[in-house]
C-alpha positions in Angstrom: -24.7 -5.3 38.6 -27.0 -6.0 41.9 -24.1 -7.5 43.7 -22.3 -4.5 43.2 -25.2 -2.2 44.1 -25.6 -4.3 47.5 -21.9 -3.7 48.3 -22.0 -0.4 48.2 -24.6 0.3 50.0 -23.5 -1.8 52.5 -20.3 -0.4 52.8 -21.9 3.2 53.2 -23.6 1.7 56.2 -20.3 0.6 57.8 -18.6 3.4 57.2 -21.5 5.6 58.6 -22.5 4.0 61.7 -18.6 4.4 62.7 -19.1 8.2 62.1 -20.9 9.9 65.4 -21.9 12.7 63.8 -22.9 10.9 60.7 -26.6 12.2 58.9 -28.3 10.2 56.7 -30.1 12.2 53.2 -31.8 10.4 49.9 -33.4 11.8 47.5 -34.8 11.3 44.1 -36.2 12.5 40.7 -38.0 11.6 37.9 -37.5 12.7 34.3 -37.2 11.7 30.6 -34.4 10.2 29.3 -33.7 11.2 25.5 -31.4 9.1 23.2 -32.2 10.9 20.5 -34.0 10.2 17.1 -37.8 10.3 19.0 -35.9 7.2 21.1 -37.7 8.4 25.1 -39.0 7.0 27.9 -39.6 8.0 31.5 -36.4 8.0 33.9 -36.1 7.8 37.7 -32.9 8.2 39.8 -33.1 7.0 43.4 -29.7 8.4 45.9 -28.7 8.1 49.2 -26.0 9.5 51.3 -24.2 10.2 54.6 -22.7 13.4 55.8 -20.1 12.1 57.7 -18.8 15.5 58.6 -19.3 19.6 57.4 -17.4 18.9 54.6 -17.6 15.2 53.6 -20.1 13.3 52.3 -20.5 9.9 50.3 -23.4 9.2 48.0 -24.7 6.3 46.0 -27.3 6.7 43.0 -29.2 4.4 41.1 -30.7 5.5 37.9 -33.0 3.5 35.8 -33.3 5.2 31.8 -36.2 3.0 31.5 -36.9 0.8 27.9 -36.9 2.3 24.5 -37.7 0.5 21.3 -37.0 2.3 18.1 -34.9 1.8 14.6 -31.1 1.3 15.5 -30.1 2.3 11.8 -30.9 -1.1 10.2 -33.0 -3.2 12.8 -35.3 -2.6 14.9 -34.1 -2.6 18.5 -35.2 -2.1 22.2 -33.2 -1.2 24.9 -32.9 -0.7 28.6 -30.5 1.4 30.8 -29.1 1.7 34.0 -26.5 2.8 36.4 -25.5 3.0 39.8 -22.6 5.5 41.0 -20.9 6.0 43.9 -19.6 9.4 44.6 -17.7 11.2 47.4 -18.5 14.9 48.0 -17.0 17.7 49.5 -18.4 21.0 50.4 -16.7 24.5 51.6 -19.0 26.9 52.8 -17.8 30.6 51.1 -20.0 33.4 52.3 -23.9 34.6 52.7 -25.3 30.8 52.4 -23.0 30.1 49.1 -20.4 27.0 48.9 -18.2 25.0 46.8 -19.1 21.2 46.0 -16.2 19.1 44.8 -17.6 15.7 43.4 -15.1 13.0 42.7 -17.2 9.0 41.9 -17.0 5.9 39.6 -20.1 5.6 37.3 -21.0 2.2 35.9 -23.8 2.0 33.5 -25.5 -0.9 31.9 -27.4 -1.1 28.7 -29.5 -4.5 27.7 -30.5 -4.9 23.8 
């Protein structure tokens, strides 16, 4: 998964560097991953993207849902969930500061038990 993540970020840098109007943005969030049956843990999300022009952006996201311990039906289990996503974002201004946003992308996730 690390090779995929590095490849996605390198692709974004190459694509954005060829566009004169590219603008970088980064973000993140902290939250709680809830897997049901009292299986909860802290999670975080990191994202970065490039505005290629006024209508189009490309975005990359990494999510770590954290490890959870619990009873999985029969046996005691520990699971750790991570994921990466690549998204193309289309944005069209409508009126009075409102915009329509459409996302199209691929989300890859992995659970280690």
